[in-house]
C-alpha positions in Angstrom: 114.6 94.2 106.5 113.7 97.6 108.0 110.7 99.7 106.8 109.6 103.6 108.8 105.7 104.6 108.3 105.6 108.4 108.8 103.0 110.8 107.8 100.3 110.2 110.8 98.9 112.5 113.1 95.5 114.4 114.5 93.0 115.0 111.5 89.1 115.8 111.3 86.9 113.8 110.1 86.0 114.2 106.4 90.0 115.3 105.9 92.9 113.8 104.4 96.2 112.7 105.2 99.0 110.4 103.3 101.1 108.0 104.9 104.4 107.0 103.3 106.8 104.1 104.0 109.9 104.2 103.7 112.0 100.7 102.8 115.8 99.2 102.7 117.7 96.1 103.0 116.2 94.0 100.2 114.7 95.0 96.1 111.6 96.7 96.7 110.9 96.9 93.0 110.0 93.0 92.9 108.6 93.4 96.2 104.7 93.4 96.9 104.1 96.1 99.4 100.9 96.3 102.0 99.7 98.9 104.5 97.9 96.9 107.7 96.3 99.0 110.4 95.4 98.0 114.4 92.8 99.4 115.7 92.1 99.5 119.5 91.2 96.2 120.8 90.9 94.8 117.6 93.3 92.5 115.5 95.5 93.9 112.4 93.5 94.4 109.2 94.8 94.4 106.0 94.1 97.6 104.3 95.8 97.5 101.3 98.0 96.1 98.4 100.4 96.6 95.7 102.4 94.4 93.7 105.2 95.2 92.0 103.8 95.3 88.8 101.4 98.3 90.5 98.3 96.0 90.5 95.9 97.0 94.1 93.7 95.7 96.4 91.6 97.2 98.7 89.8 96.0 101.8 86.1 97.0 101.4 86.5 99.6 104.3 88.6 101.6 102.4 88.0 101.2 98.5 87.1 104.6 97.0 88.8 106.5 99.5 92.4 105.1 100.2 94.5 104.9 97.2 97.9 103.1 97.5 101.5 104.1 95.6 104.6 103.1 94.9 107.8 105.1 93.9 110.2 102.2 92.9 113.2 104.8 92.2 112.7 106.2 95.9 112.1 103.0 97.5 108.7 104.3 99.3 104.7 103.4 98.8 102.3 105.8 100.0 98.8 105.6 101.1 96.7 108.5 100.3 93.9 108.8 102.4 90.5 110.7 101.9 87.3 111.2 103.3 88.8 109.8 106.4 86.5 108.8 108.9 86.9 108.4 112.8 86.7 104.5 112.6 90.1 104.4 110.5 91.9 105.2 113.7 94.2 103.2 114.1 98.1 102.4 114.2 99.3 101.8 110.6 101.7 100.2 109.0 103.7 99.4 106.3 104.3 96.0 106.0 106.9 94.0 102.7 106.0 90.2 101.9 106.6 87.3 99.8 104.1 84.7 99.1 105.5 81.2 98.7 103.8 77.9 97.9 100.7 79.3 98.9 101.8 81.0 102.3 101.8 84.5 102.6 105.1 86.5 105.0 105.0 89.5 106.2 107.9 91.6 107.6 107.1 94.4 109.4 107.8 98.1 110.5 107.2 100.6 113.4 103.8 102.1 112.6 102.4 105.6 112.4 99.3 106.6 114.3 96.8 108.5 112.6 94.0 109.5 115.2 90.4 110.6 113.0 88.2 113.2 115.6 84.6 113.6 114.6 
């Protein structure tokens, strides 16, 4: 499993960024994909999930501001982030996940830094 996130950067509060994650080494179209983030001193947080069927779920902290999407033809998952806040500052990671017998395993790639200035 290889996951390469990109698109991070420095943006002012209220601005937007679009993260991309190129995936390889597994059958992307049938795999649930996720975005997580980790701010300094904090635990990693699951931000958004998209299933193979396109169903999505979001952390309460980003609902209405972030949108996860996928392009199965490109083996890529995206995270559109609008209305960014300083508290969104973190390293963002995309993951592939597999749930079996109630247990979920996440496969992690390298993250991309997002910094939101006030």
